[in-house]
N, C-alpha and C positions, 0 to 999 in steps of 0.2 A: 504494500500500500504506500502511495506517495505521501509526503508530509502534508501536501495541500488537502488530501483526503481525510487527514486526522483532525483538522481544526476548522471550526466554523468561523468565518470572517465577519459575521454579523455580531455575535456575542463574544468572539475571541476565546471560546472555550473548546475543549476537546469535543469532537462530534458525539461521543458516547455520553457526554454530559451537557449537551447543548440544550438551552431552555427556550429557544426561539419559538417553538410550537406553543408554548404557554403564554406568549405575548399577544395581547389583543389590543386594538386601538382604543384609546380613551378620549372621549370628547370633554372639552373644558373651555372656559371663557378666558381665563387669565393666561396670557402667553408667558412662556418661560425661555430664558436664555441661560445656558450653562457655560460658565467659563471654567475650563478644565485645566488643572496643572498638568504639564506635559508628562510627568512621571506616572500619571494615572492612565495615560492613553492606552497602553497595552496590558494593563493589569487584568488578569482573568477574573478577578472578583470585583472589578469596578462596577458600581451600580448605575452610573450615569448612562451607560449604553442601554440599559433596560428602560430608563426614563425617556431617553431620546427616541427609542424604537416604539414606545407605547403612546406617548402624548402626541396629539395631532397638531399642537401649536408649540413646538419646542425646537430650539436651535442649539447646537453644540459647537463651541469654539475651543480649539486646543492649540497651544504654541508655547514657546518660551515666554516668560513674564514680560520681557521688553517688547517682543513682537505682539503679544496679546494686548498690551497697553496701547500700542499703535493702532491695531485693528479696532479695538473697542472705542478709541477716541474718534475714529472716522465713522462709526456706526450710527445710523439714525435710530434713536430710541423713541418709542411711543410715549405719549403723555402719561403721567402717573406711573413712572417707572421707579422701582425700589430694589434694594439689594437685601437678601436674607443674610444678615451678619449681626451677631450679638454684641454690638458695640455699646458704649456707655449710654448713648441716646436712642438706642433701638426701641421701637414700639412693639408691644406684644400684639401679634396678629389677631388673637382671639378677642382682644379688647376694642378693635376698630369698629366704628359704625360703617354701614354699607358704603356711604359716600366717601369714607376715608381710605377704603381699601385700594391698594395698588392694582393697576390693570396689566402691568408687565413686571415680572419678577426675575431678577438676576440671581442665580445660584452659583456658589463657588464649590467646585468639585476637587477634593483632595483631602489629605490628612489635615488635622487641625493646624499643624505648622505650615503646611503648604497653602491652606486657605488664608492664613495671616500674611504670608508673603505675597499672594495674589492681591489682597486688599492693599498692602503697602506699596506694591510696585505698579498698580494701575490707578493713576491719580483720579480718573473720572469716577471710579467707584466711590471715592470719598466725597463726591458732590451729591450723591444720591441719598434719599431717605433710607434709614436702616430699619429692618424689621427682624423680629426674633420669635422663637417658639418657646413654649414652656412644656416640655414633654412630661406627661403624667406617669409614664412607665419607662423602664429601661429599653434601650434599643434592642432590636431583634437580630442584629448582625453578629452572630456568634463565631464567625470564622475570621474576623479581623479585630484586633485589639483596639478599643476606643479609649480616649483619654479619661473618660469617666462613665459611670453606668448609665447616665441619661443622654450621652452623646448618640447622635443618629447618623446613619449612612445618608448619602446624597438622595437615594430613593426615598427613604423614610422621611427625610426632612422635606422633600418636594411634595410628597403626598400629604403630610401634615399641614404644610403651608397652603396648598390648594384647597384642602378640606376646610381650613379656617376661612378662606376667602370665598369658597363656594359651598356652604354647608348643605345646600339642596342637591348637590351633585352626587348621584348614586353610583356613578361609574368609577370614581376615583379609588375606592378600596380594592378594585380588581387589579390595580397596578401592583399591589403587594403579593399577588399570587405567584408571579414569576420569581420574585425575590425569595419567597419562602421555598419555592421549588429548588432554586439554586443552592440555598443553604442546606436543605435537607439532603439533597443529592451528594453534596460535598461531605457532610457529616456522616452519612451512610457509608460513603466510600472509605473514609478514614477509619470508621469503626468496624465495618464488616470485612473490609479487605485491608487488614493492617499492614500487609507486606507490599501494598501497591506503592509504586514510586510516587513521591509527592509532586504535585503539579508545579510547573515552572512559576516562579515568582510568588510561591506560597509564603505568606507572612506569618511566621510563627509567633505565638503569644509569649515571647520571652524577651527580656531586656538585654541589649548588647552591653557588655562591659566597656567602660570608657577606655579608649586606647587599644581595644582589641581589633583584630583584623576584620575588615569589612569586605572581604573578597566575595563578589557575586557567585552564586552557585553555578551559573552558566560557565564560569571560567575554571571551576574546580572539578568538573565532571567531564563527560565526553565532549570533545571540542568539535565534533562534526557539524554542529549548528552555530559555530562562532565564526564570524567574519571580522578580521581586523582591517580597519580602513584609515586612510589619511588623505586630507585634502588641502590644497593651496587656495588662498583667497584671491579673487580678482583685485587688481590694483584700484579699480574705480568703483566697484560695486561689492556688496557683502554676499557674493555668490561664489561658488567654486569655479576656478579656472583650470584646475588639475585635480583629478581624483584617482586614487589607486587603492587596491584592497587585495587581501588574500583570504580564501576560505581555508581554515586550518585543517579540516579533516582530509582535504584532497590536495591542497596546494594550488588549487585553481586561482588564477590571477585575474584582476580587473584593472584596467588602466584607461583613462580617458582625459583628453585635453578639450576644454570647452572654449569655443570661439569667443573672442573678445578683442576690442581695440588695444587692450593692454598687451596682447601678444606682439604688437609692433614696437613695443618699448624694449630695446635690446638690453638695457641695464636690468630691467625686470626679469626678462627671460634668462639672463645670465645668473641672476640671483637664484632662480628656481632650477638652474641647470637643465633647462628644456632644450633639446636639440631641434634642428630644423625639421627633421622628419616627423617628430611628435607634433610640432606646431602645424605642419601641413595637413595632418590628419585630424585637426580639431573639428568638433561637431557642435551643433547648437544645443542650448540648454534642454530643449524638449527631447532631442535624441539622447542626450546623457541620461535624462530622467527615465526614459523607456529602457535603455540598456541596463541601468542600475536596478530597475524593477525586475528585469529578467534574471539578473544575477542573484538577487536576494530571494531566498526561498522561505516558505512558511515555517514558523518556529525558529528562525534564525535570530541571533543577537549580533549587533554591530558594535564592536569595541573600538573606541577612538581615544586619542590622546587627551583631549580636554573639551570643554564646552564650546570653545570657538570653532572647532572642527564640526561638532554636532550642529551648530547654527548654520553652517554652510548647507547642509542637507535640508534643514528647515526652510532656508531661504529659497532653495531650488524646488521646494514642494516634493522632496524625494525621500521622506522618512517612511520606510516600508517595514521596519522592524524595531524592536526596543533597542535603545542605546545603552552602552556601558562606557562611562568616562574613566579612563585608566588613571589619570592623575588624582582622582578622588579616592583611590584605593589605598588603604593603609595596611601594609604587610611587612613583617620583619624580614622576609626572605628576598624581597625585590622592591625596587622603586622605579617609578616612571620618571626618569630624569629629564632635564631640559637640554642636555648636551648630546650631540651625535658624533659618530666617528667621521673622519675626513671623507669628503665626497670624491670618489675616484672618477677617472675619465670614462665617459659614457653613462654615468649614473645621474639620475635626477635627485634633487634634494628630497623629494617625496619618497623615492625608493629607500633611501637611507633611513628616514624617519619611520617608514612603515616597518622596516626590518627591526628597528629598535623596539617598536610596539609589539611585534610578533614575538621577539625574544622575551620581553617582559611577561606576556601572557603565558609563554611556555614555562617560565620559572614559577609563576603562580600555580599553574596546573600541576607541576611536578612536586612542589614542596608543601602545598597547603595540606592540612590534616585530613580533608575530605577526599584527597586524591586517591584514586584506586587504580593501580597499574593495569588491572585486568579489564577495565572498561574505558580508561582515558585514552584519547588519541596521543600518539607520540609525534611531536613536531621537533625539527632540528633547532638547536640554539641559534644558528645563523643559517637560515634556509636560503636556497637559491632564489634570487630575485631578478632573474634575467628578464629583459624587456621583451 
């Protein structure tokens, strides 16, 4: 079975645990806009996808905070728009008179810390009226740890808010059915099939010790689904001008130069060590996006040096898999340094930096405590990076 056959790309869950058939359209009057923290985009237990798929007047926006702020600043908002955020001046939705109720509600999707960063980094949110909930019972999301017993998932919070605004709406409680099914299916799997491999990105209810290694599971187990990538930024625009990658399980390479007026700047191309042949083969951004989409497979993770590289993919609208930022990893056995070996004749700077990132991932995979030689891929410390 191919990897694409194993995962549903609507709910991003394994097909055997897909809950899409339980989703039914819900009619409502209050329109909803969900601003999603980018780290929640591919999380298999994220509930914003259920909300977006169920509500008929719901929009979902996902990006880095800076880009999300720019997009939100340009967006036309309906009159009587408010944000669901428990600030100091937030009004309790249940206490509002009908004429005081918002007609458009902005929901922040992410952990509590991520929601605070969204509110902090998106200035326009701070100009909107704030509304809050007062949950009468603990949240029902038993497979992700919440900051307190009355914290709600995005789905629960959205349903509670809409029910407060539309108390006569009998369709809204149906939205919880898919939510309950997802929870019960996961708990049944964990309890009835105790030896089953944990789902990717499963967030365990355990606190990380301060200073302990934070190596993502994707890098400590089988590396067949890991792509290490590196990109160079265009001189004039915040988009990629050069992109290269390696699939660790097979050694398959991806390399692309994206056409730009910057390629006519000889000082710039010398800095990147791009040769004439590579520049002659440059493609436009749409061709790059399509080629990268073909290279990335379902269930892949893309490991990159830092956030700046990840933003290049975001700017090119070419994020097709969850990202792993290597410089954010704390490990006693390896460090993603900022210095590279000298660039040899015929090599690009991107090739050398990709090599360093591949070497870093190899060390993490070999030395981390969860490493299992029987199941982990073996990659060379200094793989062949021929063009």
